[in-house]
Each structure stands twice: as structure tokens, then as C-alpha cells.
VOPAGU-559361 format. One line per field, with one value per atom (N, C-alpha, C, CB): residue number from 0; residue in three letters; atom name; x, y, z. Coordinates in steps of 0.02 Angstrom, whole numbers, always signed. Atoms other than C-alpha are relative to their C-alpha. Glycine has a CB too. Layout:
// residues N
pos	(NUM_...)
code	(ALA_...)
site	(CA_...)
X	(X_...)
Y	(Y_...)
Z	(Z_...)
***
This chain:
// residues 101
pos	(0_0_0_0_1_1_1_1_2_2_2_2_3_3_3_3_4_4_4_4_5_5_5_5_6_6_6_6_7_7_7_7_8_8_8_8_9_9_9_9_10_10_10_10_11_11_11_11_12_12_12_12_13_13_13_13_14_14_14_14_15_15_15_15_16_16_16_16_17_17_17_17_18_18_18_18_19_19_19_19_20_20_20_20_21_21_21_21_22_22_22_22_23_23_23_23_24_24_24_24_25_25_25_25_26_26_26_26_27_27_27_27_28_28_28_28_29_29_29_29_30_30_30_30_31_31_31_31_32_32_32_32_33_33_33_33_34_34_34_34_35_35_35_35_36_36_36_36_37_37_37_37_38_38_38_38_39_39_39_39_40_40_40_40_41_41_41_41_42_42_42_42_43_43_43_43_44_44_44_44_45_45_45_45_46_46_46_46_47_47_47_47_48_48_48_48_49_49_49_49_50_50_50_50_51_51_51_51_52_52_52_52_53_53_53_53_54_54_54_54_55_55_55_55_56_56_56_56_57_57_57_57_58_58_58_58_59_59_59_59_60_60_60_60_61_61_61_61_62_62_62_62_63_63_63_63_64_64_64_64_65_65_65_65_66_66_66_66_67_67_67_67_68_68_68_68_69_69_69_69_70_70_70_70_71_71_71_71_72_72_72_72_73_73_73_73_74_74_74_74_75_75_75_75_76_76_76_76_77_77_77_77_78_78_78_78_79_79_79_79_80_80_80_80_81_81_81_81_82_82_82_82_83_83_83_83_84_84_84_84_85_85_85_85_86_86_86_86_87_87_87_87_88_88_88_88_89_89_89_89_90_90_90_90_91_91_91_91_92_92_92_92_93_93_93_93_94_94_94_94_95_95_95_95_96_96_96_96_97_97_97_97_98_98_98_98_99_99_99_99_100_100_100_100)
code	(MET_MET_MET_MET_THR_THR_THR_THR_ASP_ASP_ASP_ASP_GLN_GLN_GLN_GLN_PRO_PRO_PRO_PRO_TRP_TRP_TRP_TRP_THR_THR_THR_THR_ILE_ILE_ILE_ILE_ASP_ASP_ASP_ASP_ALA_ALA_ALA_ALA_ILE_ILE_ILE_ILE_ALA_ALA_ALA_ALA_HIS_HIS_HIS_HIS_THR_THR_THR_THR_ILE_ILE_ILE_ILE_PRO_PRO_PRO_PRO_ASN_ASN_ASN_ASN_ALA_ALA_ALA_ALA_ASP_ASP_ASP_ASP_THR_THR_THR_THR_ARG_ARG_ARG_ARG_GLN_GLN_GLN_GLN_ASN_ASN_ASN_ASN_PHE_PHE_PHE_PHE_LEU_LEU_LEU_LEU_ARG_ARG_ARG_ARG_ALA_ALA_ALA_ALA_VAL_VAL_VAL_VAL_ASN_ASN_ASN_ASN_LEU_LEU_LEU_LEU_THR_THR_THR_THR_PRO_PRO_PRO_PRO_LEU_LEU_LEU_LEU_PRO_PRO_PRO_PRO_ASP_ASP_ASP_ASP_LEU_LEU_LEU_LEU_PRO_PRO_PRO_PRO_ASN_ASN_ASN_ASN_VAL_VAL_VAL_VAL_LEU_LEU_LEU_LEU_ALA_ALA_ALA_ALA_ARG_ARG_ARG_ARG_TRP_TRP_TRP_TRP_GLN_GLN_GLN_GLN_ARG_ARG_ARG_ARG_PHE_PHE_PHE_PHE_VAL_VAL_VAL_VAL_GLU_GLU_GLU_GLU_GLN_GLN_GLN_GLN_TRP_TRP_TRP_TRP_ARG_ARG_ARG_ARG_ASP_ASP_ASP_ASP_ASP_ASP_ASP_ASP_VAL_VAL_VAL_VAL_VAL_VAL_VAL_VAL_PRO_PRO_PRO_PRO_ASP_ASP_ASP_ASP_LEU_LEU_LEU_LEU_GLU_GLU_GLU_GLU_ALA_ALA_ALA_ALA_VAL_VAL_VAL_VAL_LEU_LEU_LEU_LEU_GLU_GLU_GLU_GLU_TYR_TYR_TYR_TYR_ALA_ALA_ALA_ALA_ARG_ARG_ARG_ARG_LYS_LYS_LYS_LYS_HIS_HIS_HIS_HIS_ASP_ASP_ASP_ASP_GLY_GLY_GLY_GLY_GLN_GLN_GLN_GLN_LEU_LEU_LEU_LEU_PRO_PRO_PRO_PRO_ALA_ALA_ALA_ALA_GLU_GLU_GLU_GLU_TYR_TYR_TYR_TYR_ALA_ALA_ALA_ALA_ASP_ASP_ASP_ASP_ASP_ASP_ASP_ASP_GLY_GLY_GLY_GLY_GLY_GLY_GLY_GLY_THR_THR_THR_THR_GLY_GLY_GLY_GLY_ASP_ASP_ASP_ASP_PHE_PHE_PHE_PHE_LEU_LEU_LEU_LEU_ASN_ASN_ASN_ASN_GLN_GLN_GLN_GLN_LEU_LEU_LEU_LEU_ARG_ARG_ARG_ARG_ALA_ALA_ALA_ALA_ASN_ASN_ASN_ASN_VAL_VAL_VAL_VAL_GLN_GLN_GLN_GLN_GLU_GLU_GLU_GLU_ARG_ARG_ARG_ARG_GLN_GLN_GLN_GLN_THR_THR_THR_THR_ASN_ASN_ASN_ASN_ALA_ALA_ALA_ALA_ALA_ALA_ALA_ALA)
site	(N_CA_C_CB_N_CA_C_CB_N_CA_C_CB_N_CA_C_CB_N_CA_C_CB_N_CA_C_CB_N_CA_C_CB_N_CA_C_CB_N_CA_C_CB_N_CA_C_CB_N_CA_C_CB_N_CA_C_CB_N_CA_C_CB_N_CA_C_CB_N_CA_C_CB_N_CA_C_CB_N_CA_C_CB_N_CA_C_CB_N_CA_C_CB_N_CA_C_CB_N_CA_C_CB_N_CA_C_CB_N_CA_C_CB_N_CA_C_CB_N_CA_C_CB_N_CA_C_CB_N_CA_C_CB_N_CA_C_CB_N_CA_C_CB_N_CA_C_CB_N_CA_C_CB_N_CA_C_CB_N_CA_C_CB_N_CA_C_CB_N_CA_C_CB_N_CA_C_CB_N_CA_C_CB_N_CA_C_CB_N_CA_C_CB_N_CA_C_CB_N_CA_C_CB_N_CA_C_CB_N_CA_C_CB_N_CA_C_CB_N_CA_C_CB_N_CA_C_CB_N_CA_C_CB_N_CA_C_CB_N_CA_C_CB_N_CA_C_CB_N_CA_C_CB_N_CA_C_CB_N_CA_C_CB_N_CA_C_CB_N_CA_C_CB_N_CA_C_CB_N_CA_C_CB_N_CA_C_CB_N_CA_C_CB_N_CA_C_CB_N_CA_C_CB_N_CA_C_CB_N_CA_C_CB_N_CA_C_CB_N_CA_C_CB_N_CA_C_CB_N_CA_C_CB_N_CA_C_CB_N_CA_C_CB_N_CA_C_CB_N_CA_C_CB_N_CA_C_CB_N_CA_C_CB_N_CA_C_CB_N_CA_C_CB_N_CA_C_CB_N_CA_C_CB_N_CA_C_CB_N_CA_C_CB_N_CA_C_CB_N_CA_C_CB_N_CA_C_CB_N_CA_C_CB_N_CA_C_CB_N_CA_C_CB_N_CA_C_CB_N_CA_C_CB_N_CA_C_CB_N_CA_C_CB_N_CA_C_CB_N_CA_C_CB_N_CA_C_CB_N_CA_C_CB_N_CA_C_CB_N_CA_C_CB_N_CA_C_CB_N_CA_C_CB_N_CA_C_CB_N_CA_C_CB_N_CA_C_CB_N_CA_C_CB)
X	(-57_+3315_+23_+58_-24_+3335_-16_-28_+18_+3246_+20_-74_-23_+3320_+77_-27_-73_+3499_+24_+24_-30_+3611_+21_+60_-26_+3648_+44_-58_-41_+3772_-44_+42_+46_+3626_-29_-57_+28_+3550_+51_-26_-53_+3716_+9_+66_-10_+3739_-56_+5_+56_+3565_-4_-65_+1_+3591_+55_+8_-55_+3752_-27_+60_+34_+3700_+30_-2_-35_+3824_+23_+61_-16_+3852_+74_-21_-72_+4042_+19_+41_-13_+4046_-28_-29_+30_+3928_+45_-70_-45_+4046_+63_+19_-58_+4193_-17_+23_+22_+4094_-2_-69_+6_+4054_+68_-45_-68_+4234_+36_+40_-33_+4297_-26_-9_+30_+4175_+23_-78_-19_+4220_+74_-21_-72_+4408_+32_+33_-27_+4429_+4_-43_-4_+4493_-53_+71_+54_+4359_+16_-15_-13_+4449_-7_+69_+3_+4451_-69_+51_+65_+4273_-43_-37_+41_+4186_+20_+4_-23_+4294_-18_+76_+19_+4263_-74_+19_+72_+4076_-19_-36_+15_+4075_+16_+39_-18_+4163_-52_+70_+51_+4037_-67_-7_+62_+3893_+1_-10_-5_+3955_-9_+68_+6_+3968_-74_+39_+70_+3787_-44_-28_+38_+3721_+11_+18_-14_+3808_-36_+76_+35_+3737_-74_+11_+72_+3562_-19_-21_+18_+3566_+18_+32_-25_+3663_-11_+73_+3_+3657_-70_+48_+66_+3486_-48_-29_+46_+3389_+16_+3_-19_+3488_-23_+76_+23_+3451_-76_+23_+74_+3267_-22_-30_+17_+3264_+11_+43_-13_+3341_-55_+69_+54_+3213_-66_-8_+62_+3070_+1_-10_-7_+3136_-14_+70_+8_+3144_-74_+44_+71_+2965_-41_-28_+38_+2903_+20_+10_-25_+3004_+11_+66_-1_+2969_+66_-14_-60_+3124_+65_-4_-61_+3246_+33_-16_-38_+3383_+9_+68_-16_+3421_+61_+12_-54_+3540_+69_-5_-68_+3688_+20_+3_-15_+3675_-1_-50_+4_+3660_+67_-24_-61_+3785_+35_-16_-38_+3920_+34_+52_-30_+3968_+62_+18_-61_+4114_-13_+40_+16_+4023_+28_-75_-26_+4069_+75_-18_-72_+4252_+20_+30_-14_+4250_-11_-45_+14_+4169_+51_-71_-51_+4291_+66_+10_-61_+4438_-6_+17_+11_+4363_+5_-70_-5_+4342_+72_-42_-70_+4521_+41_+30_-37_+4586_-16_-18_+19_+4487_+32_-77_-29_+4546_+75_-14_-72_+4727_+15_+28_-10_+4713_-12_-45_+15_+4635_+56_-67_-55_+4774_+62_+14_-59_+4909_-7_+12_+11_+4830_+5_-68_-1_+4829_+70_-33)
Y	(-17_-6595_-60_+26_+60_-6773_-2_-61_+4_-6747_+62_-11_-61_-6577_+0_+64_-5_-6543_+48_+22_-43_-6466_+66_-34_-66_-6280_+24_+51_-29_-6176_+22_+60_-23_-6099_-58_+40_+58_-6269_-32_-52_+27_-6334_+44_-7_-46_-6178_-6_+73_+5_-6194_-67_+13_+65_-6377_-7_-55_+3_-6347_+21_+46_-10_-6359_+52_-63_-43_-6240_+64_-36_-64_-6055_+6_+57_-5_-6066_-45_-20_+46_-6217_+28_-69_-31_-6129_+56_+28_-53_-5980_-28_+44_+33_-6096_-22_-60_+21_-6167_+60_-33_-59_-5994_+30_+52_-25_-5939_-44_+2_+45_-6094_+10_-73_-10_-6068_+65_-2_-66_-5885_+7_+53_-8_-5908_-54_+0_+55_-6066_+21_-63_-14_-6044_-41_-16_+33_-6090_-71_+41_+70_-6246_-50_-5_+44_-6317_-1_+21_-7_-6267_-63_+56_+61_-6428_-50_-34_+46_-6531_+25_-10_-29_-6412_-9_+75_+8_-6415_-73_+27_+72_-6605_-22_-42_+18_-6620_+25_+30_-27_-6506_-34_+76_+36_-6595_-67_-12_+63_-6760_+12_-34_-17_-6676_+9_+64_-13_-6614_-61_+60_+61_-6777_-48_-33_+43_-6874_+26_-4_-31_-6752_-16_+77_+10_-6766_-74_+24_+71_-6956_-37_-33_+37_-7010_+34_-13_-35_-6876_+24_+60_-28_-6795_-53_+29_+50_-6958_-15_-64_+11_-6987_+57_-10_-58_-6810_-1_+65_+3_-6831_-53_-14_+52_-6993_+25_-63_-28_-6904_+50_+35_-48_-6763_-36_+47_+37_-6888_-33_-54_+29_-6977_+53_-31_-55_-6811_+21_+60_-18_-6770_-50_+3_+53_-6936_-9_-65_+10_-6925_+66_-39_-64_-6750_+38_-12_-39_-6674_-34_+64_+36_-6804_-29_-55_+30_-6867_-74_+35_+71_-7051_-8_-35_+12_-7129_+12_-71_-8_-7125_+74_-33_-71_-6934_+33_+35_-28_-6912_+29_-54_-31_-6801_-50_+67_+47_-6911_+33_-36_-36_-6779_+39_-47_-34_-6715_+64_-45_-59_-6575_+64_+7_-59_-6444_+7_-2_-1_-6491_+18_-68_-14_-6487_+74_-42_-71_-6314_+45_+17_-40_-6246_-1_-27_+5_-6310_+39_-74_-38_-6237_+75_-17_-71_-6067_+20_+15_-15_-6073_+4_-52_+0_-6116_+62_-62_-60_-5974_+61_+7_-58_-5850_+3_-4_+1_-5905_+23_-71_-21_-5883_+74_-38_-71_-5712_+40_+17_-34_-5661_-1_-33_+6_-5725_+42_-72_-38_-5636_+75_-17_-72_-5468_+28_+13)
Z	(+42_-5_-40_+42_+33_-66_-74_+32_+70_-233_-40_-6_+33_-276_-2_+35_+1_-333_+54_-70_-51_-202_-32_+34_+18_-215_+56_-14_-53_-118_+58_-27_-52_-24_+40_-32_-35_+17_+46_-51_-43_+82_+61_-39_-55_+188_+52_-25_-47_+263_+36_-37_-31_+303_+53_-52_-49_+401_+68_-22_-64_+584_+47_+35_-47_+663_-36_+31_+32_+626_-17_+45_+14_+639_-59_+62_+55_+523_-65_+14_+59_+402_-26_+17_+20_+401_-33_+60_+31_+364_-71_+42_+67_+217_-47_+3_+43_+148_-16_+33_+11_+170_-51_+66_+46_+80_-71_+21_+66_-64_-31_+4_+27_-82_-15_+48_+8_-71_-44_+67_+41_-176_-73_+8_+72_-353_-38_-27_+37_-481_-21_-62_+21_-547_+58_-29_-58_-369_+33_+51_-33_-323_-2_-32_-1_-380_+55_-67_-52_-261_+69_-5_-65_-116_+12_+3_-8_-146_+10_-62_-9_-161_+71_-51_-69_+7_+49_+19_-45_+92_-11_-11_+13_+6_+38_-76_-38_+80_+74_-13_-71_+251_+19_+16_-20_+251_-12_-40_+10_+179_+58_-66_-58_+318_+61_+13_-56_+446_-3_+0_+10_+375_+9_-70_+1_+356_+64_-58_-58_+511_+67_-9_-64_+644_+17_-1_-13_+626_+28_-64_-30_+656_+73_-40_-70_+817_+44_+6_-39_+877_+7_-34_-5_+836_+49_-69_-48_+937_+72_-13_-66_+1087_+19_+3_-13_+1072_+14_-59_-11_+1061_+69_-55_-66_+1216_+54_+10_-49_+1309_+4_-19_-1_+1258_+40_-72_-34_+1326_+73_-37_-68_+1487_+36_-2_-37_+1553_-7_+73_+14_+1473_+20_+36_-19_+1539_-62_+51_+54_+1425_+13_-8_-10_+1394_+45_-68_-49_+1520_-28_+26_+28_+1400_-7_-68_+3_+1398_+68_-45_-68_+1586_+21_+50_-27_+1675_+46_+37_-41_+1748_+60_-42_-55_+1875_-20_+54_+21_+1772_-39_-42_+40_+1682_+31_-9_-34_+1812_-8_+73_+9_+1805_-71_+19_+70_+1616_-15_-45_+13_+1612_+34_+23_-35_+1741_-38_+71_+39_+1638_-65_-15_+62_+1480_+13_-30_-18_+1564_+12_+62_-15_+1627_-65_+47_+64_+1452_-40_-41_+37_+1372_+31_-2_-34_+1503_-13_+76_+13_+1479_-72_+11_+69_+1290_-8_-47_+5_+1311_+32_+35_-34_+1433_-44_+68_+43_+1315_-64_-18_+61_+1167_+11_-29_-15_+1255_+2_+65)
***
């Protein structure tokens, strides 16, 4: 994508998360035309930062995992708090669902 101009479609396909992609599409569709260039420029910066800064780090982690039987680098190892975090997350979601009903 580095040698081609960005399009709305290219930006959408570069966004790594479905919810974030939906936010982008919503912003593009609901933004008044005079403001659209600024909105698109902001999202273009977002995907360029993702592509240039985050993707190489993710590829390095994947390469490490390939070379080490699927294990993650030490800095990504579970510190024992994952279970507690997930339990708290479940409780928060359940509380929100109960309050919304």
C-alpha cells in the first residue's frame, strides 16, 4: 500500500479490528463533506502508524512463536493474573447487562 494512494476501501481493509473498522465507516458516512478530508487524514495516520509500528512487532512475536514451539516471548508470558482479569471482566459485563435490563 505504500506506493498507491489511500482510498476509503484501503483504509477500511487495513484497520485491524472489526469494531474499529465499523467506527471508521460510521465516521466516514456521517461526517459532513467539508469535514471529510480531516476525518480521512486522521484515519490514514492511524492505519499508517499501525502498519509501520505495530505490524512489525506482531510479526516478530509470531516468528518467535514459530521458532519456539508456539511459546511467546517472556515479556508476553502469563503473570498469573489472567484468570483474575477475566473473572473481573465477566463480572463487569454481567453487571452492565443486568443494569441495562
